[in-house]
ZADREN-370633 format. One record per atom (N, C-alpha, C, O, CB): residue number from 0; residue in three letters; x, y, z. Coordinates in nm, 4 decimals, padded with zeros to 6 digits. Glycine has a CB too. Layout:
<atoms>
   nr  rest         u         v         w
  NUM   ala         X         Y         Z
...
</atoms>
This chain:
<atoms>
   nr  rest         u         v         w
    0   met   00.0820  -00.1150   00.0234
    0   met  -00.0041  -00.0091   00.0145
    0   met   00.0700   00.1133   00.0054
    0   met   00.0195   00.2153  -00.0416
    0   met  -00.0939  -00.0068   00.1216
    1   ala   00.2246   00.1061   00.0618
    1   ala   00.2984   00.2290   00.0302
    1   ala   00.3442   00.2471  -00.0887
    1   ala   00.3408   00.3663  -00.1193
    1   ala   00.3974   00.2463   00.1015
    2   ser   00.3916   00.1702  -00.1804
    2   ser   00.3666   00.1486  -00.2906
    2   ser   00.2914   00.2614  -00.3728
    2   ser   00.3234   00.3725  -00.4152
    2   ser   00.3102   00.0391  -00.2828
    3   met   00.1512   00.1655  -00.3772
    3   met   00.0505   00.1944  -00.4384
    3   met   00.0298   00.3585  -00.3932
    3   met   00.0242   00.4340  -00.4903
    3   met  -00.0617   00.0881  -00.4048
    4   gly   00.0198   00.4126  -00.2823
    4   gly  -00.0348   00.5191  -00.2659
    4   gly   00.1094   00.6539  -00.3235
    4   gly   00.0879   00.7647  -00.3726
    4   gly  -00.0951   00.5113  -00.0931
    5   val   00.2430   00.5913  -00.2943
    5   val   00.3421   00.7183  -00.3864
    5   val   00.2806   00.6942  -00.5364
    5   val   00.2296   00.7801  -00.6083
    5   val   00.5554   00.6839  -00.3891
    6   arg   00.2954   00.5809  -00.5595
    6   arg   00.2505   00.5468  -00.7241
    6   arg   00.1159   00.6674  -00.7911
    6   arg   00.1240   00.7338  -00.8945
    6   arg   00.1689   00.3506  -00.7230
    7   lys   00.0158   00.6640  -00.7052
    7   lys  -00.0902   00.7407  -00.6989
    7   lys  -00.1012   00.8696  -00.6757
    7   lys  -00.1895   00.9468  -00.7133
    7   lys  -00.1501   00.7007  -00.6331
    8   gly   00.0134   00.8937  -00.5980
    8   gly   00.0077   01.0315  -00.4812
    8   gly  -00.1475   01.0460  -00.4587
    8   gly  -00.2264   01.1300  -00.5020
    8   gly   00.0801   01.2066  -00.5511
    9   asp  -00.1642   00.9445  -00.3826
    9   asp  -00.2787   00.9269  -00.3035
    9   asp  -00.2388   00.9048  -00.1566
    9   asp  -00.1568   00.8165  -00.1317
    9   asp  -00.3603   00.8124  -00.3567
   10   arg  -00.3072   01.0016  -00.0280
   10   arg  -00.2832   00.9882   00.0653
   10   arg  -00.3282   00.9084   00.1381
   10   arg  -00.2570   00.8536   00.2222
   10   arg  -00.2829   01.0584   00.0936
   11   thr  -00.4980   00.8729   00.1205
   11   thr  -00.6111   00.8049   00.1449
   11   thr  -00.5580   00.6494   00.1307
   11   thr  -00.5946   00.5672   00.2147
   11   thr  -00.7317   00.8521   00.0428
   12   val  -00.4887   00.6189   00.0448
   12   val  -00.4267   00.4656  -00.0004
   12   val  -00.3382   00.4366   00.1029
   12   val  -00.3331   00.3334   00.1698
   12   val  -00.3395   00.4547  -00.1504
   13   leu  -00.2417   00.5755   00.1132
   13   leu  -00.1389   00.5499   00.2070
   13   leu  -00.1740   00.5367   00.3440
   13   leu  -00.1042   00.4559   00.4053
   13   leu  -00.0482   00.6436   00.1993
   14   arg  -00.2724   00.6001   00.4157
   14   arg  -00.3303   00.5977   00.5167
   14   arg  -00.4310   00.4640   00.5581
   14   arg  -00.4525   00.4212   00.6715
   14   arg  -00.3869   00.7140   00.5080
   15   leu  -00.4718   00.4255   00.4595
   15   leu  -00.5520   00.2854   00.4750
   15   leu  -00.4872   00.1817   00.5049
   15   leu  -00.5281   00.0930   00.5798
   15   leu  -00.6175   00.2421   00.3664
   16   gly  -00.3268   00.1863   00.4199
   16   gly  -00.2589   00.0625   00.4508
   16   gly  -00.1636   00.1179   00.5773
   16   gly  -00.0834   00.0334   00.6169
   16   gly  -00.1706  -00.0048   00.3093
   17   leu  -00.1618   00.1865   00.6142
   17   leu  -00.0525   00.2106   00.7341
   17   leu  -00.1868   00.1688   00.8576
   17   leu  -00.1534   00.1134   00.9623
   17   leu   00.0358   00.4194   00.7432
   18   ile  -00.3101   00.1965   00.8353
   18   ile  -00.4339   00.1499   00.9365
   18   ile  -00.4329  -00.0082   00.9526
   18   ile  -00.4434  -00.0659   01.0609
   18   ile  -00.5936   00.1966   00.8709
   19   ala  -00.4168  -00.0777   00.8130
   19   ala  -00.4406  -00.2081   00.8002
   19   ala  -00.2845  -00.2758   00.9271
   19   ala  -00.2811  -00.3453   01.0286
   19   ala  -00.4370  -00.2516   00.5962
   20   leu  -00.1794  -00.2025   00.8400
   20   leu  -00.0585  -00.2480   00.9363
   20   leu  -00.0650  -00.2613   01.0819
   20   leu  -00.0273  -00.3536   01.1541
   20   leu   00.0450  -00.1605   00.9234
   21   leu  -00.1214  -00.1486   01.1100
   21   leu  -00.1457  -00.1277   01.2522
   21   leu  -00.2490  -00.2099   01.3447
   21   leu  -00.2594  -00.2227   01.4667
   21   leu  -00.1831   00.0011   01.2588
   22   met  -00.3332  -00.2686   01.2159
   22   met  -00.4666  -00.3225   01.3214
   22   met  -00.4193  -00.4794   01.2768
   22   met  -00.5095  -00.5632   01.2751
   22   met  -00.6783  -00.2627   01.2687
   23   ser  -00.3244  -00.5095   01.2518
   23   ser  -00.3055  -00.6410   01.2296
   23   ser  -00.1383  -00.7097   01.3155
   23   ser  -00.0561  -00.7807   01.2576
   23   ser  -00.3105  -00.6475   01.0501
   24   pro  -00.1304  -00.6709   01.4323
   24   pro  -00.0485  -00.7115   01.4985
   24   pro   00.0518  -00.7978   01.4963
   24   pro  -00.0124  -00.9014   01.5135
   24   pro  -00.0901  -00.7278   01.5547
   25   ser   00.1558  -00.8290   01.4881
   25   ser   00.2334  -00.9479   01.4604
   25   ser   00.2942  -00.9869   01.6339
   25   ser   00.3267  -00.9184   01.7308
   25   ser   00.3710  -00.9060   01.3264
   26   pro   00.2873  -01.1186   01.6073
   26   pro   00.3492  -01.1053   01.7906
   26   pro   00.5062  -01.1259   01.8080
   26   pro   00.5592  -01.1601   01.9137
   26   pro   00.2762  -01.2479   01.9050
   27   asp   00.5856  -01.0951   01.6649
   27   asp   00.6971  -01.0351   01.6841
   27   asp   00.6967  -00.9060   01.6161
   27   asp   00.6548  -00.8800   01.5033
   27   asp   00.7989  -01.1150   01.6478
   28   phe   00.7595  -00.8161   01.7182
   28   phe   00.7205  -00.6463   01.6383
   28   phe   00.8239  -00.6459   01.5293
   28   phe   00.8118  -00.5476   01.4562
   28   phe   00.7501  -00.4772   01.7541
   29   arg   00.9219  -00.7268   01.4971
   29   arg   01.0145  -00.7005   01.3780
   29   arg   00.9157  -00.7013   01.2464
   29   arg   00.9521  -00.6431   01.1443
   29   arg   01.1411  -00.8247   01.3668
   30   asp   00.8299  -00.7476   01.2507
   30   asp   00.7515  -00.7743   01.1501
   30   asp   00.7083  -00.6891   01.0703
   30   asp   00.7080  -00.6697   00.9488
   30   asp   00.6679  -00.8246   01.1817
   31   thr   00.6652  -00.6333   01.1775
   31   thr   00.5909  -00.4388   01.1234
   31   thr   00.7215  -00.3591   01.0955
   31   thr   00.7372  -00.2986   00.9895
   31   thr   00.4845  -00.3181   01.2903
   32   leu   00.8132  -00.3612   01.1930
   32   leu   00.9331  -00.2879   01.2163
   32   leu   00.9874  -00.2632   01.0921
   32   leu   01.0160  -00.1448   01.0744
   32   leu   01.0281  -00.3538   01.3026
   33   thr   01.0208  -00.3707   00.9604
   33   thr   01.0597  -00.3548   00.9062
   33   thr   00.9771  -00.3243   00.7440
   33   thr   01.0282  -00.3537   00.6359
   33   thr   01.1319  -00.4251   00.9484
   34   val   00.8419  -00.2601   00.7615
   34   val   00.7739  -00.2331   00.6844
   34   val   00.7292  -00.0854   00.7345
   34   val   00.6592  -00.0289   00.6504
   34   val   00.6852  -00.3376   00.6649
   35   phe   00.7544  -00.0066   00.8571
   35   phe   00.7339   00.1082   00.8915
   35   phe   00.7686   00.2323   00.8251
   35   phe   00.7031   00.3345   00.8047
   35   phe   00.7728   00.1073   00.9851
   36   pro   00.9694   00.1760   00.7763
   36   pro   01.0422   00.2632   00.6705
   36   pro   00.9418   00.2917   00.5337
   36   pro   00.9617   00.3978   00.4744
   36   pro   01.1898   00.1772   00.6211
   37   leu   00.8380   00.2028   00.4838
   37   leu   00.8290   00.2331   00.3842
   37   leu   00.7072   00.3682   00.3808
   37   leu   00.6941   00.4594   00.2992
   37   leu   00.8119   00.1069   00.3151
   38   phe   00.6264   00.3335   00.5101
   38   phe   00.5196   00.4251   00.5095
   38   phe   00.5648   00.5779   00.5586
   38   phe   00.4998   00.6813   00.5429
   38   phe   00.4077   00.3640   00.6018
   39   tyr   00.6942   00.5627   00.6222
   39   tyr   00.7554   00.7081   00.6768
   39   tyr   00.7936   00.7628   00.5195
   39   tyr   00.7539   00.8681   00.4697
   39   tyr   00.9201   00.6928   00.8057
   40   asp   00.8904   00.6514   00.4496
   40   asp   00.9319   00.7252   00.3100
   40   asp   00.8451   00.7712   00.1814
   40   asp   00.8787   00.8260   00.0764
   40   asp   01.0202   00.6406   00.2518
   41   ala   00.7096   00.7235   00.2352
   41   ala   00.5877   00.7153   00.1515
   41   ala   00.5409   00.8810   00.1952
   41   ala   00.5261   00.9732   00.1150
   41   ala   00.4652   00.5672   00.2002
   42   met   00.5228   00.8878   00.3475
   42   met   00.4672   01.0259   00.3874
   42   met   00.5789   01.1415   00.3061
   42   met   00.5405   01.2370   00.2385
   42   met   00.4675   01.0423   00.5814
   43   arg   00.7274   01.1035   00.3332
   43   arg   00.7888   01.2349   00.3076
   43   arg   00.7670   01.2379   00.1083
   43   arg   00.7384   01.3405   00.0467
   43   arg   00.9875   01.2334   00.3830
   44   arg   00.7842   01.1343   00.0593
   44   arg   00.7554   01.1803  -00.0940
   44   arg   00.6028   01.2076  -00.1076
   44   arg   00.5838   01.2714  -00.2111
   44   arg   00.8009   01.0578  -00.2101
   45   leu   00.4946   01.1840  -00.0451
   45   leu   00.3876   01.2290  -00.0788
   45   leu   00.3644   01.4388  -00.0076
   45   leu   00.2645   01.5092  -00.0230
   45   leu   00.2795   01.0920  -00.0116
   46   ser   00.4867   01.4738   00.0581
   46   ser   00.4898   01.6122   00.1412
   46   ser   00.3217   01.5741   00.2539
   46   ser   00.2181   01.6406   00.2536
   46   ser   00.4731   01.7949  -00.0073
   47   ile   00.3419   01.4908   00.3084
   47   ile   00.2331   01.4401   00.4183
   47   ile   00.2625   01.5148   00.5463
   47   ile   00.3672   01.4924   00.6072
   47   ile   00.2410   01.2708   00.4502
   48   glu   00.1687   01.6079   00.5919
   48   glu   00.2265   01.6687   00.7110
   48   glu   00.1696   01.5815   00.8587
   48   glu   00.0536   01.5660   00.8968
   48   glu   00.1773   01.8396   00.7081
   49   glu   00.3052   01.5313   00.9247
   49   glu   00.3023   01.4377   00.9675
   49   glu   00.1854   01.4272   01.0853
   49   glu   00.1056   01.3345   01.0996
   49   glu   00.4254   01.4175   00.9917
   50   ser   00.1957   01.5304   01.1541
   50   ser   00.1235   01.5433   01.2826
   50   ser  -00.0283   01.5376   01.2646
   50   ser  -00.0949   01.4879   01.3555
   50   ser   00.1617   01.6748   01.3514
   51   gly  -00.0982   01.5921   01.1370
   51   gly  -00.2448   01.5700   01.1028
   51   gly  -00.2741   01.4084   01.0689
   51   gly  -00.3608   01.3311   01.1097
   51   gly  -00.2843   01.6680   00.9673
   52   phe  -00.1681   01.3935   00.9804
   52   phe  -00.2061   01.2511   00.9165
   52   phe  -00.1975   01.1374   01.0520
   52   phe  -00.2680   01.0388   01.0737
   52   phe  -00.0777   01.2049   00.7746
   53   leu  -00.1250   01.1730   01.1018
   53   leu  -00.1133   01.0570   01.2346
   53   leu  -00.2308   01.0834   01.3462
   53   leu  -00.2808   00.9901   01.4090
   53   leu   00.0528   01.0752   01.3273
   54   glu  -00.2640   01.2012   01.3619
   54   glu  -00.4076   01.2218   01.4163
   54   glu  -00.4956   01.1727   01.3624
   54   glu  -00.5801   01.1484   01.4486
   54   glu  -00.4507   01.3330   01.4247
   55   ser  -00.5374   01.1342   01.2444
   55   ser  -00.6158   01.1163   01.1963
   55   ser  -00.6242   00.9832   01.2131
   55   ser  -00.7377   00.9548   01.2513
   55   ser  -00.6168   01.1680   01.1000
   56   ile  -00.5291   00.8533   01.1976
   56   ile  -00.5190   00.7684   01.2127
   56   ile  -00.5230   00.7142   01.3820
   56   ile  -00.5852   00.6154   01.4210
   56   ile  -00.4321   00.7597   01.1350
   57   arg  -00.4578   00.7870   01.4499
   57   arg  -00.5065   00.7930   01.5918
   57   arg  -00.6271   00.7715   01.6439
   57   arg  -00.6613   00.6856   01.7252
   57   arg  -00.4887   00.8931   01.6339
   58   leu  -00.7122   00.8852   01.5729
   58   leu  -00.8720   00.8662   01.6102
   58   leu  -00.9534   00.7644   01.5283
   58   leu  -01.0570   00.7191   01.5770
   58   leu  -00.9499   01.0043   01.5900
   59   thr  -00.9091   00.7241   01.3992
   59   thr  -00.9595   00.5892   01.3602
   59   thr  -00.9620   00.4910   01.4701
   59   thr  -01.0654   00.4582   01.5283
   59   thr  -00.8780   00.5328   01.2518
   60   ile  -00.8129   00.4332   01.5033
   60   ile  -00.7700   00.3147   01.5506
   60   ile  -00.7197   00.3450   01.7075
   60   ile  -00.6989   00.2402   01.7686
   60   ile  -00.6561   00.2564   01.4503
   61   gly  -00.7013   00.4396   01.7680
   61   gly  -00.7492   00.4609   01.8977
   61   gly  -00.5815   00.4514   01.9421
   61   gly  -00.4940   00.3864   01.8850
   61   gly  -00.8798   00.3390   01.9656
   62   asp  -00.5698   00.5322   02.0541
   62   asp  -00.3783   00.5239   02.1211
   62   asp  -00.3031   00.4153   02.0933
   62   asp  -00.1933   00.4198   02.0379
   62   asp  -00.3539   00.5177   02.2918
   63   val  -00.3759   00.2871   02.1415
   63   val  -00.3044   00.2041   02.1850
   63   val  -00.2201   00.1199   02.0664
   63   val  -00.1033   00.0812   02.0647
   63   val  -00.3880   00.1317   02.2682
   64   leu  -00.3281   00.1080   01.9681
   64   leu  -00.2462   00.0707   01.8085
   64   leu  -00.1425   00.1395   01.7562
   64   leu  -00.0352   00.0931   01.7176
   64   leu  -00.3310   00.0838   01.6908
   65   ile  -00.1987   00.3153   01.7564
   65   ile  -00.0582   00.3389   01.6431
   65   ile   00.0634   00.3670   01.7426
   65   ile   00.1569   00.4364   01.7028
   65   ile  -00.0763   00.4988   01.5186
   66   val   00.0630   00.3085   01.8843
   66   val   00.1830   00.3137   01.9531
   66   val   00.3064   00.2916   01.8606
   66   val   00.3791   00.3828   01.8212
   66   val   00.1784   00.2145   02.0615
   67   pro   00.3199   00.1735   01.8336
   67   pro   00.4478   00.1030   01.7186
   67   pro   00.5001   00.1827   01.6317
   67   pro   00.6163   00.1789   01.5914
   67   pro   00.4031  -00.0100   01.6193
   68   phe   00.4150   00.2583   01.5997
   68   phe   00.4342   00.3658   01.4605
   68   phe   00.5305   00.4656   01.5721
   68   phe   00.6527   00.4802   01.5742
   68   phe   00.2420   00.4635   01.3702
   69   leu   00.4371   00.5187   01.6505
   69   leu   00.4836   00.6115   01.7590
   69   leu   00.6401   00.6129   01.7532
   69   leu   00.7190   00.6702   01.6780
   69   leu   00.4295   00.5629   01.9080
   70   glu   00.6556   00.5324   01.8554
   70   glu   00.7856   00.4541   01.9216
   70   glu   00.8799   00.4302   01.7488
   70   glu   01.0020   00.4389   01.7617
   70   glu   00.7205   00.2554   02.0276
   71   phe   00.8389   00.4079   01.6286
   71   phe   00.9249   00.4003   01.5350
   71   phe   01.0068   00.5078   01.4760
   71   phe   01.1179   00.5132   01.4232
   71   phe   00.8681   00.3529   01.4561
   72   leu   00.8821   00.6186   01.5125
   72   leu   00.9256   00.7778   01.4831
   72   leu   01.0489   00.8501   01.5361
   72   leu   01.1200   00.9330   01.4793
   72   leu   00.8221   00.8637   01.5337
   73   lys   01.0602   00.7803   01.7029
   73   lys   01.1639   00.8293   01.7828
   73   lys   01.3006   00.7879   01.7385
   73   lys   01.4036   00.8287   01.7923
   73   lys   01.1422   00.7890   01.9162
   74   arg   01.2961   00.6976   01.6292
   74   arg   01.4431   00.6540   01.5518
   74   arg   01.5046   00.7602   01.5204
   74   arg   01.4528   00.8679   01.4911
   74   arg   01.4375   00.5727   01.4184
   75   ser   01.6549   00.7257   01.5265
   75   ser   01.7126   00.8030   01.4471
   75   ser   01.6842   00.8208   01.2994
   75   ser   01.6570   00.7369   01.2136
   75   ser   01.8190   00.7744   01.4631
   76   pro   01.7004   00.9782   01.2913
   76   pro   01.7067   00.9833   01.0874
   76   pro   01.7150   00.8369   01.0041
   76   pro   01.6251   00.7739   00.9485
   76   pro   01.8821   01.0721   01.0222
   77   gln   01.8505   00.8098   01.0169
   77   gln   01.9388   00.7277   00.9512
   77   gln   01.8237   00.5736   00.9888
   77   gln   01.7623   00.5100   00.9031
   77   gln   02.1283   00.7397   01.0280
   78   asn   01.8237   00.5498   01.1225
   78   asn   01.7120   00.4332   01.1441
   78   asn   01.5631   00.4386   01.0908
   78   asn   01.4811   00.3475   01.1016
   78   asn   01.6935   00.4175   01.2900
   79   lys   01.5446   00.5523   01.0359
   79   lys   01.3805   00.5234   00.9790
   79   lys   01.3676   00.5221   00.7991
   79   lys   01.2654   00.5296   00.7309
   79   lys   01.2644   00.6754   01.0449
   80   thr   01.5391   00.5072   00.7468
   80   thr   01.5361   00.5208   00.6017
   80   thr   01.5125   00.4095   00.5411
   80   thr   01.5386   00.3193   00.6207
   80   thr   01.6461   00.5697   00.5483
   81   ile   01.4783   00.3692   00.4462
   81   ile   01.4012   00.2382   00.3782
   81   ile   01.5265   00.1736   00.3739
   81   ile   01.5254   00.0909   00.4651
   81   ile   01.3119   00.2503   00.2171
   82   gln   01.6199   00.1704   00.3214
   82   gln   01.7565   00.1423   00.3178
   82   gln   01.7928   00.0577   00.4394
   82   gln   01.8472  -00.0490   00.4110
   82   gln   01.8363   00.2697   00.3114
   83   cys   01.7713   00.0868   00.5894
   83   cys   01.8276   00.0167   00.6775
   83   cys   01.7184  -00.0809   00.6584
   83   cys   01.7608  -00.1964   00.6645
   83   cys   01.8606   00.0794   00.8144
   84   met   01.6620  -00.0768   00.6491
   84   met   01.5749  -00.2280   00.6280
   84   met   01.5553  -00.3211   00.4753
   84   met   01.4806  -00.4167   00.4549
   84   met   01.4130  -00.1884   00.6687
   85   gly   01.6410  -00.2609   00.3915
   85   gly   01.6623  -00.3329   00.2750
   85   gly   01.6011  -00.3151   00.1788
   85   gly   01.6064  -00.3978   00.0877
   85   gly   01.6549  -00.4370   00.2843
   86   tyr   01.5212  -00.1975   00.1686
   86   tyr   01.5066  -00.1793   00.0510
   86   tyr   01.5350  -00.0324  -00.0108
   86   tyr   01.6028   00.0509   00.0493
   86   tyr   01.3889  -00.2238   00.0331
   87   thr   01.4766  -00.0099  -00.1358
   87   thr   01.5199   00.0614  -00.2524
   87   thr   01.3996   00.1069  -00.3178
   87   thr   01.3059   00.0280  -00.3297
   87   thr   01.6057  -00.0210  -00.3447
   88   ala   01.3889   00.2531  -00.3722
   88   ala   01.2676   00.2806  -00.4661
   88   ala   01.3330   00.2636  -00.5704
   88   ala   01.4501   00.2872  -00.5999
   88   ala   01.1894   00.4150  -00.4646
   89   gly   01.2115   00.2020  -00.6476
   89   gly   01.2410   00.1347  -00.8037
   89   gly   01.1017   00.2057  -00.8651
   89   gly   01.0240   00.2941  -00.8291
   89   gly   01.2444  -00.0793  -00.8168
   90   cys   01.1162   00.1169  -00.9760
   90   cys   01.0158   00.1055  -01.0789
   90   cys   00.9284  -00.0360  -01.1534
   90   cys   00.9803  -00.1221  -01.2244
   90   cys   01.0860   00.1666  -01.1741
   91   asp   00.8196  -00.0293  -01.1221
   91   asp   00.8086  -00.1579  -01.2390
   91   asp   00.7299  -00.1192  -01.3340
   91   asp   00.7240   00.0016  -01.3571
   91   asp   00.7473  -00.2993  -01.1924
   92   ala   00.6215  -00.2460  -01.4409
   92   ala   00.5952  -00.1509  -01.5358
   92   ala   00.4275  -00.0877  -01.5064
   92   ala   00.3384  -00.0780  -01.5908
   92   ala   00.6198  -00.2282  -01.6891
   93   asp   00.4210  -00.0519  -01.3652
   93   asp   00.2799   00.0043  -01.3325
   93   asp   00.3565   00.1064  -01.2451
   93   asp   00.3071   00.1292  -01.1347
   93   asp   00.1492  -00.1055  -01.2520
   94   gly   00.4801   00.1767  -01.2819
   94   gly   00.5390   00.2683  -01.2299
   94   gly   00.6167   00.2568  -01.0659
   94   gly   00.6643   00.1531  -01.0196
   94   gly   00.4394   00.3594  -01.2437
   95   phe   00.6140   00.3728  -01.0067
   95   phe   00.6953   00.3747  -00.8779
   95   phe   00.6811   00.2390  -00.7971
   95   phe   00.5835   00.1670  -00.8177
   95   phe   00.6463   00.4980  -00.7842
   96   arg   00.7892   00.2008  -00.6954
   96   arg   00.7164   00.0717  -00.6036
   96   arg   00.8941   00.0412  -00.5449
   96   arg   01.0049   00.0396  -00.5983
   96   arg   00.6067  -00.1051  -00.7297
   97   tyr   00.8428   00.0219  -00.4166
   97   tyr   00.9688  -00.0318  -00.2971
   97   tyr   01.0174  -00.1610  -00.3342
   97   tyr   00.9523  -00.2642  -00.3175
   97   tyr   00.9125  -00.0534  -00.1295
   98   val   01.1134  -00.1565  -00.3763
   98   val   01.1817  -00.2828  -00.3834
   98   val   01.2769  -00.3644  -00.3002
   98   val   01.3955  -00.3352  -00.2850
   98   val   01.2336  -00.2734  -00.4699
   99   arg   01.2233  -00.4574  -00.2532
   99   arg   01.3087  -00.5398  -00.1504
   99   arg   01.4332  -00.5964  -00.1989
   99   arg   01.4399  -00.6566  -00.3061
   99   arg   01.2328  -00.6548  -00.0975
  100   asn   01.5423  -00.5758  -00.1132
  100   asn   01.6774  -00.6295  -00.1541
  100   asn   01.7217  -00.7271  -00.0859
  100   asn   01.8343  -00.7637  -00.1198
  100   asn   01.7747  -00.5429  -00.1512
  101   trp   01.6378  -00.8259   00.0630
  101   trp   01.7018  -00.9300   00.0955
  101   trp   01.6094  -01.0469   00.0630
  101   trp   01.6460  -01.1624   00.0846
  101   trp   01.7463  -00.9205   00.2312
</atoms>
């Protein structure tokens, strides 16, 4: 959903994707941690104002479910990049997409 949000320039797609990710917690936090940089990067690419965007998500899913992403945002800038989780930005036949390199 992060790729599609960037590809279409659609913040609603990005929002729904992040909500879905946050509502499907894994017993191993690393499963979602590796995907958070995609949404973080997509927010930057779409010039989304962070606080309003995240507040709209918080109002939808509640204070508890948004915590993992808020904790992710406390990481250093280097540790929030797509590269740190093994991704790069690329293209396929449909346009923009995040490419996993591992």
